[in-house]
C-alpha positions, 0 to 999 in steps of 0.5 A: 514579575512585571508585565508590560502593556502594549497599545494597539490602534484599530482603525477602519478605512474606506478604499482609496479612490482609483485603487481597487481591492482587496477582494476575497475570492472563492474558487470552487474546485480548481484554484489557480497558481499563487502567482496568477495576476487578476485584472479588475474591471468595472461594469459600464453602467454605474448610474445607480448608487448601489451599482458603484461597488460592482466589480469583475475580476479576470485572469488567464493561466494559458489553459484555463480562464478564471472570471468572477463577479460580485453581482448577477445570478452567479454572485455569491449571496452576501449576508454579512460584510468581510474585512481584511486586517493589515497590521503595521508593526512599526506603528502598532496599528491594525487597519481594517479594509472592506473586502467584497466576496467574488465567486470565481468560475473557471473555463478550460479554453481547449473545450470552448470549441468543443462546446460549440461543436456539441451545440451544432450536433444538438441542432442537427439531432433536433432537426432529425427528430422533428422529421422523424416526428413528422414523417417517421413510422410508429417504431421510429417515433417510439425510438425518438421518445425513448432517447429523449426520456433517457437523455442526460442533461449534462449542463445540470451536472456543472452545479455539482461538479465542484462537489464531486471534485471535493468529494473525490479529493477527500476520498483519495486523500485517505488512500495510503501512499506507495511507501505506506503500502510497502511498509504495511506489507513488510510488517505483515510478512510471515517471516522471523524478526529481522534487522532491515539495517543489517550491515552483515548478512548474518545479522539479518536473522539473528540466531537468538530470534530464530531459536530462543536461547532457552530452546537452543539449550534443550535441543536433544542433539546428543541422541544423534551422537549416541546412535552411531549406527543409525543416527537418523532413527533419532530424528522426529522427521526422517523424510527430509532428504536435505536434513538426512544428507547434511546430518550424515555429512556432519557426523562423518567428520571426527570433530563434530560441529555440535552447533550445526547438529543442534540446528538440523535437529531443530529443523527436523522438529519444525518439519515434524510439527508441520505434519501434525493434523490441524484437528489433532494439534491439542491431542497429546497422544498424537503430538507425542507420537509425531514429535517424539522426545521434543522438550515441552518448552520447545513444543510450547514455542511452536504453539506460540509462534506457528498456531492461532486460537480462534476468537470466541472458541470456548474450547481454546483449540489451536489451529493452523492458518495459511499465514501460520503455515507460511510462517513455519516454512519461513522459519525452516528456510531461514535456519537452513540458510544460516547452515548453507552460508546464505546460498542454498538449493531452493529445490531441496525444500521443494522435495522435502516439503512437497510443495510447488517450486513457485511456492518455495520461491515465493517464500524465499523472496518473502525472506528477502532472498534473490532466487536465481537460476544456476550459473554456468560454473554451478551447472558444470559442478552439478553435471547438468545441462542448461535445459535440465537446470531450468527447474533448479534455483538458488536462494541467496540472501544478501545485504542490504535487505530488500523485500519485493513490492507488493503486487497490484491488480488481479493475477494474470490469466 
């Protein structure tokens, strides 16, 4: 494989007479817009040989003035020479030109008068303090000395203003954006797996993610069909008005909807598991008494999804946390939504779970539901007035799936 060689010419040229630049400008804190035009000036005194390279640059953006120079107290210390390389692609020539460094300071034009006003105010205070020192009482003299000791010299802060600005910029650059905050909040929600891009409402929370197929097949729903006289006695949790009413309706028809009966039985298992005392989660006798004939595979899934094991605990004790409890409730609500065609009475879960309506509404919203008051037709169907219907809410799941924005700031008192 052949390789080609290119010849590049390097040359260093001095600045042309009558042509200024280039310069390297250092801006502490605030930088001007890229299209800002700078003017270059020479000082009046150019007698000495070393003073010929002194320059002053100036620009005005309308609100801020930028002034810099390469000499005097404000000049940047120079320990080396800087050059700028300019490449000519046509001749393959790289030209180096000297580029003096100029530190540029900025002045906010609107604060110029404020500074003058402040100086006159300082003169007044100085005169007032002088009178107090000459003719004031002992108490007044002590007050003057105390104020002078505690006074802050604002001018000394100018030297660290740029450092503070850079420090604040560095800190705030690491803060997450609003979109990142929302994304993290969505990932941390105690809800079942979901499809944010689902085109149909039934595809948001798929049945296989709510109830794994292996668990679905093991749900002992046949015991409900066999006990024709008292089917509710086969439920592990019999205090749910929602499950009881829905199960009675499903068993009253001749052609039984076995899928619906399975889901109601699974919800009953979830409600029963929620009543297990936290300290008895690893007690097999308590679990057997509360959960009844719940298959072991279903029970293992409950422990995996709805309990946690504290780190560093040698006894490996399962426990409920506030988040895992909310996750269990959201699982119940999500399955119930599929049974109610994704539009259900939120207050039904309030009674069954012995929760406040605000808590239930919050969990339904976490699932992506809109929690609305009853419409006029729904109030007429239930036979309730507008005043009585204020506490009744409908949880409705729709597409596209959207979650509420994370709350900011402290709770309103």
